[in-house]
C-alpha positions, 0 to 999 in steps of 0.5 A: 500500500502506498504511504498516503493510505497507510497514514490515513488508516493509521489514524483510525487504529485499532480499527485497521481493515484487512487486506481487501479493505486496504486494497479497496481504500487504495483503489477508491483514492485513485478513483477520487484523484482521477482526472481527464488527463489521467484517463487519457494517459491510462489509455496507453497503460490500461492494464496498470491503471484504475481505468482498467480496474473500473472496466472489469465487471462487478455484477453487484445486482446479480450477487446473492442478497446476503452478499450485497448486504455484506458489501453495503455494510463493509463499504459504509464502514470503510467510507466512514473510516476514510471520512475520519482520516481525511479532510477530503470528502469520502467516496459514496458507499455505492461506489465502494460496494460496487468496487468490493463486488468487482474485487470479489470477482476479479482479484488474484491471491498472491502465492509464493513458489510453494503456493503459500498465499501472502496477499491479494492484488487486482490485475486488469489484464490477468483478470480477463483470463477465463476459468477452466478445470484443465487450464492452459496456463498458470499464474505465478507471482514473484516477491514483488507481486509481479504476475507471470502467466506460464503456458502449461501446453503448446497453445495455438494462435488465437487459443484462449488463455485459461486459468483455474479459479478454484482448487482443481483437486476437488470433485466436479460437484464441489468445483461447480458449487465454489464457482457458482458461489464465488464467481456466479457462473456454471462451468461447462468445460470438458472435464466437468462434462465428462465427470457428469456422464454417470452417477457412478463416475461422480461418486468415484470422483468424490471418493478419490478427492476426499481420500486425497484430502484426508491423506494429504492432511494426515501426511502433513500432520505426520511431518509436523510430528516428525514421524518420517516413516509414517509421513513417507508412506502417506505421501506415497498414497497422496501422490497416487491420489493427487495424480488422479485429482489434478490435471497433468501440469498442476503446480500443486501436483508438482509440489506433492511429488517434490514433498514425496521425493524429499521424504524418500530422500530423508528416509534413505530411499534413494531410488524412490526419491529419484523417481519422485523428484524426476516427476516433480521436475517434469511438472515444476519446470513447466509451471514455475520455469527452469530458472525458478529457485524452487526448480533449481533446488529440486534439481540439485537435490535430484543430482545428489540422489543420483550420485547416492544411487551411483555410489551406494545408498545410505542406511534405509529407514525401517 
């Protein structure tokens, strides 16, 4: 956040709003300070200007009534805080409510290389990418919040760039529910259509998704307890299930293989570690890029494991 917004909100501590409201305050300030000359200049930098943000749909009238009420309340609260913190007239709550709805539909969650979120941002050009449950691209963020789209397969000229709006390991029923609730549309992509062919296929998909979630949670719990043998066994199961839940080139799938490879290596199972790390790199080099620190680290680990295999493995975990 820029300094003016920080100073304004600091005056109303301890009632400092969360990340979404701070982003909203920054955007409203840009809207309020926008002049004709600025608007004309933005035509040449649409993707980085407030004009680009305002051109995105807000669909406030189509939002569920309870969400509209929540947006109205949050907008009124923020405008009151801004009125306290500045001598300038606050923006109208109706504009703030529209902007909140716009953010809910178009914001990106900023994540590091291991998919840990660290903030939110609005990127007008990136927001134009539609959802697909087997997307053609993935969005990655650097430590400065700069977004990069990476193609997950060869794209034809004119082919749409699509990304995932929701967790792709969830079943079709869960993905559809999440998309309707958060983004107000029904997905009719090939993956959703195929899984809806029969009730038996839908039940199987639901069971696999739930089994993966339970296995992954148990795996992470075992890691926290430093129960390495248990974690390794669970991670192998998680890998198998994840491969059935995610499209081939998914960052989360690559990270699952990477975690499994690390656990194999930690427990002295060099051959298994080599296989898992090779699987991880085949995905992460696409999703993150060969120059990524994460990929470089995984490649170095794979090299160490290969040397261990070549010159004799260390002791194995029981």
